[in-house]
C-alpha positions as CSV (number, residue, x, y, z in Angstrom):
1,X,-7.9,122.5,328.2
2,X,-6.3,125.9,328.2
3,X,-7.2,128.6,325.7
4,X,-3.6,128.8,324.6
5,X,-3.8,125.1,323.5
6,X,-6.8,125.8,321.3
7,X,-5.2,128.9,319.8
8,X,-2.0,127.0,319.1
9,X,-3.8,124.1,317.4
10,X,-6.3,126.1,315.3
11,X,-4.5,129.3,314.6
12,X,-3.7,128.4,311.0
13,X,-6.7,126.1,310.3
14,X,-9.4,128.6,311.5
15,X,-7.4,131.7,311.0
16,X,-7.6,132.7,314.6
17,X,-5.9,135.9,315.7
18,X,-5.5,137.1,319.3
19,X,-6.8,140.6,319.6
20,X,-6.7,141.1,323.4
21,X,-6.5,139.4,326.7
22,X,-3.1,137.7,326.2
23,X,-2.5,137.4,329.9
24,X,-5.6,135.2,330.2
25,X,-4.6,132.5,327.8
26,X,-4.2,130.1,330.8
27,X,-8.0,130.2,331.3
28,X,-9.5,126.7,331.0
29,X,-12.2,125.4,328.6
30,X,-14.2,122.9,330.6
31,X,-16.6,121.6,327.9
32,X,-16.9,120.9,324.2
33,X,-20.0,123.1,323.8
34,X,-20.0,126.5,322.1
35,X,-22.3,129.3,323.0
36,X,-23.6,132.3,321.0
37,X,-25.1,134.2,323.9
38,X,-26.1,137.5,322.3
39,X,-28.6,138.2,325.1
40,X,-25.8,138.4,327.5
41,X,-24.9,141.7,326.0
42,X,-28.2,143.1,327.3
43,X,-27.5,141.9,330.8
44,X,-29.5,138.7,330.5
45,X,-26.7,136.3,331.3
46,X,-28.5,133.6,333.2
47,X,-28.1,131.1,330.3
48,X,-24.4,131.6,329.9
49,X,-22.5,128.5,331.0
50,X,-19.1,129.0,332.6
51,X,-16.2,127.3,330.9
52,X,-17.5,127.5,327.3
53,X,-16.1,129.5,324.4
54,X,-18.4,132.4,323.5
55,X,-18.9,133.3,319.8
56,X,-20.0,136.8,318.6
57,X,-21.3,137.0,315.0
58,X,-22.6,139.9,312.8
59,X,-25.8,140.3,314.8
60,X,-24.1,140.7,318.1
61,X,-21.4,143.0,316.8
62,X,-23.9,145.2,314.9
63,X,-25.9,145.5,318.1
64,X,-22.8,146.7,320.0
65,X,-22.1,149.3,317.2
66,X,-25.7,150.5,317.4
67,X,-25.2,151.6,321.1
68,X,-23.7,154.8,322.4
69,X,-20.0,154.4,323.5
70,X,-20.9,154.4,327.2
71,X,-23.7,151.8,326.7
72,X,-21.4,149.8,324.4
73,X,-18.8,149.5,327.2
74,X,-21.6,148.5,329.7
75,X,-22.9,145.8,327.2
76,X,-19.4,144.4,326.8
77,X,-19.0,144.2,330.5
78,X,-22.2,142.2,330.8
79,X,-20.7,139.5,328.7
80,X,-17.2,139.7,330.2
81,X,-18.7,139.4,333.7
82,X,-19.8,135.9,332.9
83,X,-16.0,135.1,332.9
84,X,-15.9,133.0,329.7
85,X,-12.6,131.3,328.9
86,X,-12.5,133.1,325.6
87,X,-14.5,135.1,323.0
88,X,-14.2,134.7,319.3
89,X,-15.6,137.3,316.8
90,X,-16.4,135.9,313.4
91,X,-16.2,137.2,309.8
92,X,-13.2,139.4,310.7
93,X,-15.7,142.0,311.8
94,X,-14.6,145.4,313.2
95,X,-14.5,144.9,317.0
96,X,-15.6,147.9,319.1
97,X,-12.8,149.4,321.2
98,X,-15.0,149.1,324.3
99,X,-15.1,145.2,324.0
100,X,-11.3,145.1,323.5
101,X,-10.8,147.2,326.6
102,X,-13.2,145.2,328.7
103,X,-11.5,141.9,327.6
104,X,-8.0,143.3,328.3
105,X,-9.0,144.6,331.8
106,X,-10.6,141.2,332.7
107,X,-7.9,139.0,331.2
108,X,-10.4,137.3,328.8
109,X,-8.8,136.2,325.5
110,X,-10.5,138.0,322.6
111,X,-9.9,136.4,319.2
112,X,-11.0,137.0,315.7
113,X,-11.5,134.8,312.6
114,X,-12.6,135.2,309.0
115,X,-15.0,132.2,309.2
116,X,-18.8,132.5,309.5
117,X,-20.3,131.6,312.9
118,X,-21.9,128.3,311.7
119,X,-18.6,126.9,310.3
120,X,-16.6,128.2,313.2
121,X,-18.9,126.6,315.8
122,X,-18.9,123.3,313.9
123,X,-15.1,123.2,313.7
124,X,-14.6,124.2,317.3
125,X,-17.1,121.6,318.6
126,X,-15.4,118.9,316.6
127,X,-12.0,119.8,317.8
128,X,-13.0,120.1,321.5
129,X,-15.1,116.9,321.4
130,X,-12.0,115.0,320.1
131,X,-9.6,116.6,322.6
132,X,-11.9,116.3,325.6
133,X,-13.6,113.0,324.9
134,X,-13.5,110.1,327.3
135,X,-10.6,107.8,326.3
136,X,-10.4,104.1,327.1
137,X,-7.9,101.4,326.1
138,X,-9.2,98.0,324.9
139,X,-7.4,94.8,323.9
140,X,-7.8,94.1,320.2
141,X,-6.7,94.9,316.6
142,X,-8.2,97.7,314.5
143,X,-8.0,97.5,310.7
144,X,-9.4,99.5,307.8
145,X,-10.8,97.0,305.3
146,X,-12.4,98.5,302.2
147,X,-13.0,101.7,304.2
148,X,-14.8,99.8,307.0
149,X,-13.2,100.2,310.5
150,X,-13.2,96.6,311.9
151,X,-12.2,95.9,315.5
152,X,-10.9,92.3,316.0
153,X,-11.4,91.0,319.5
154,X,-10.8,87.6,321.1
155,X,-8.4,85.8,323.5
156,X,-4.7,86.4,323.3
157,X,-2.9,84.2,320.8
158,X,-5.9,83.3,318.7
159,X,-4.4,84.9,315.6
160,X,-5.7,88.5,315.4
161,X,-2.4,90.0,314.6
162,X,-1.5,87.4,312.0
163,X,-4.8,88.0,310.4
164,X,-4.2,91.8,310.4
165,X,-0.8,91.3,308.9
166,X,-2.3,89.3,306.0
167,X,-4.9,92.0,305.5
168,X,-2.1,94.6,305.3
169,X,-0.4,92.4,302.7
170,X,-3.6,92.4,300.7
171,X,-3.6,96.2,300.6
172,X,-5.7,97.1,303.6
173,X,-4.5,99.3,306.5
174,X,-3.6,98.8,310.1
175,X,-4.8,101.3,312.7
176,X,-3.7,99.6,315.9
177,X,-2.5,96.3,317.2
178,X,-2.9,94.9,320.7
179,X,-3.9,98.1,322.4
180,X,-6.6,100.3,320.8
181,X,-7.4,103.7,322.3
182,X,-11.0,104.5,321.8
183,X,-13.0,107.7,322.4
184,X,-16.6,108.8,322.0
185,X,-17.3,111.5,319.4
186,X,-20.9,112.9,319.5
187,X,-23.5,112.0,318.5
188,X,-22.7,108.3,318.3
189,X,-19.3,107.6,316.9
190,X,-16.4,105.6,318.4
191,X,-13.0,106.5,317.1
192,X,-10.1,104.1,317.5
193,X,-6.4,104.9,317.3
194,X,-3.1,103.3,318.1
195,X,-1.6,103.7,321.5
196,X,1.1,106.4,321.2
197,X,3.8,104.1,322.7
198,X,3.3,101.2,320.3
199,X,1.7,102.9,317.3
200,X,2.4,101.2,313.9
201,X,4.1,98.3,315.6
202,X,2.8,94.7,315.6
203,X,3.7,91.6,317.5
204,X,4.0,88.4,315.5
205,X,4.7,85.4,317.7
206,X,7.9,83.7,316.6
207,X,8.9,86.7,314.6
208,X,8.8,89.5,317.3
209,X,8.0,93.1,317.0
210,X,7.7,94.5,313.4
211,X,6.9,98.1,312.3
212,X,4.2,98.1,309.6
213,X,5.0,101.7,308.5
214,X,8.6,100.9,307.9
215,X,7.9,97.6,306.2
216,X,5.0,98.5,304.0
217,X,5.0,102.3,303.8
218,X,2.6,105.0,305.0
219,X,-0.2,103.7,302.7
220,X,-0.4,100.6,305.0
221,X,-1.3,102.5,308.2
222,X,-4.0,104.9,309.5
223,X,-3.7,107.1,312.5
224,X,-7.4,106.7,313.5
225,X,-10.6,105.2,312.2
226,X,-14.3,105.0,313.2
227,X,-15.2,101.6,314.5
228,X,-18.1,100.3,312.4
229,X,-18.0,96.5,313.0
230,X,-16.7,94.3,315.8
231,X,-15.6,90.8,314.9
232,X,-15.1,88.4,317.8
233,X,-12.6,85.7,316.9
234,X,-13.1,82.5,318.9
235,X,-12.1,78.8,318.8
236,X,-14.6,76.5,317.1
237,X,-16.9,75.0,319.6
238,X,-18.9,72.0,318.4
239,X,-21.4,72.4,321.3
240,X,-22.2,76.0,320.3
241,X,-25.0,76.8,317.8
242,X,-23.7,79.4,315.3
243,X,-25.9,81.7,313.3
244,X,-26.0,80.2,309.8
245,X,-28.2,82.7,308.1
246,X,-26.9,86.0,309.5
247,X,-30.3,87.3,310.4
248,X,-29.7,87.7,314.1
249,X,-28.1,91.1,314.8
250,X,-25.6,91.1,317.7
251,X,-24.1,94.3,319.1
252,X,-21.0,95.1,321.1
253,X,-21.1,98.1,323.5
254,X,-18.1,100.5,323.6
255,X,-18.4,103.6,325.8
256,X,-22.2,103.2,325.6
257,X,-22.4,103.0,321.8
258,X,-23.8,99.7,320.3
259,X,-21.7,98.5,317.3
260,X,-22.7,95.6,315.1
261,X,-20.8,92.4,316.1
262,X,-20.1,89.1,314.4
263,X,-18.8,86.0,316.1
264,X,-16.4,84.1,313.8
265,X,-15.2,80.6,314.9
266,X,-11.8,79.6,313.6
267,X,-10.4,76.1,312.9
268,X,-7.8,74.7,310.5
269,X,-8.9,75.2,306.9
270,X,-10.9,78.3,307.4
271,X,-9.5,81.5,305.8
272,X,-10.2,84.1,308.4
273,X,-8.8,86.9,306.2
274,X,-11.1,86.1,303.4
275,X,-14.1,85.9,305.8
276,X,-13.2,89.4,307.2
277,X,-13.0,90.9,303.7
278,X,-16.4,89.5,302.9
279,X,-17.8,90.7,306.2
280,X,-16.5,94.2,305.3
281,X,-18.2,94.1,301.9
282,X,-21.4,92.8,303.5
283,X,-21.4,95.6,306.1
284,X,-21.1,98.2,303.3
285,X,-24.2,96.6,301.6
286,X,-26.1,96.7,304.9
287,X,-25.3,100.4,305.3
288,X,-26.6,101.0,301.8
289,X,-29.8,99.2,302.7
290,X,-29.2,95.7,301.2
291,X,-29.4,93.0,303.8
292,X,-28.6,89.7,302.0
293,X,-29.8,87.4,304.8
294,X,-33.1,89.2,305.3
295,X,-33.7,89.3,301.6
296,X,-33.1,85.6,301.4
297,X,-35.5,85.0,304.3
298,X,-38.2,87.1,302.6
299,X,-37.9,85.0,299.5
300,X,-38.3,81.8,301.6
301,X,-41.3,83.3,303.4
302,X,-42.9,84.3,300.1
303,X,-42.3,80.8,298.7
304,X,-43.8,79.1,301.8
305,X,-46.8,81.5,301.7
306,X,-47.4,80.7,298.0
307,X,-47.2,76.9,298.7
308,X,-49.8,77.4,301.5
309,X,-52.1,79.3,299.2
310,X,-51.9,76.5,296.6
311,X,-52.6,73.8,299.1
312,X,-55.5,75.8,300.5
313,X,-56.9,76.3,297.0
314,X,-56.8,72.6,296.3
315,X,-58.5,71.7,299.6
316,X,-61.3,74.1,298.7
317,X,-62.2,72.3,295.4
318,X,-65.6,70.5,295.4
319,X,-65.5,66.8,296.3
320,X,-68.2,65.8,293.7
321,X,-68.2,66.7,290.0
322,X,-70.8,69.2,288.7
323,X,-73.9,67.9,286.9
324,X,-73.3,67.0,283.2
325,X,-69.7,65.9,283.7
326,X,-69.1,62.2,283.3
327,X,-66.5,60.5,285.3
328,X,-64.9,57.9,283.0
329,X,-63.7,55.8,285.9
330,X,-67.3,55.5,287.2
331,X,-68.5,53.8,284.0
């Protein structure tokens, strides 16, 4: 990504202002990482990684101002010699003329922002991670149900789109139909979005292509959503043993991230839409620490353990009556 792209996208949001090095806006940013390499100003630039944006905060700028003008220019050159794609000074600090001159001579874009270093680094990292993330297209339908991003997968024609349409009619939101573009966002999130070519459109067999945004309004769609649950829709197979308690945890890997998965068999009479709504509610409970199936199993285990203790206690009773007690049946 070129520095000009970053400046264009975040000029307003981060209050970025180009101070010097306009001719170097075509420099390329090669990684989402951000560095605050103050030591590079002293000449120790071994840890500076090429291709990463450099951030200078109050400590670094105060250090430059503490130097004599000649040494200030030399310190600026130490950093500039690492050939960073761009430098951003935070908190709208007064930038020494020597740093501006060094950046101009070396065609290194020098920018300024009013944000503090921590907030700037967080925002930049998030932006660059999204823009530079590995993107993959997968077949499926992504919906937002009660705030849970659910990816429906399964063979073509099994009814994923029809199910998504009914969910939209119940007030939930469509993210993508048929083709879902997914990308990895550190540390462990998978974000899904609609393919740009067919975004907001849905294919309903027998009806054709419909536009969800036009039919139901902007409240019925989302541009992107974190995938939190994968539901595999499959034909009912009488020979397959399905999990009836929900204790077994299955996962589905997308770009190396394991996401909880549920296999839901379909057959006439089963309301797939209602099952998905309940699955979303159940997922919310699990995230909050309430696992209904495990809690049920614990109750069963406790009941069995209690029964075993009772039987064990009865078995340990004496077989003969203590002296002084008369057995009526023995008379």
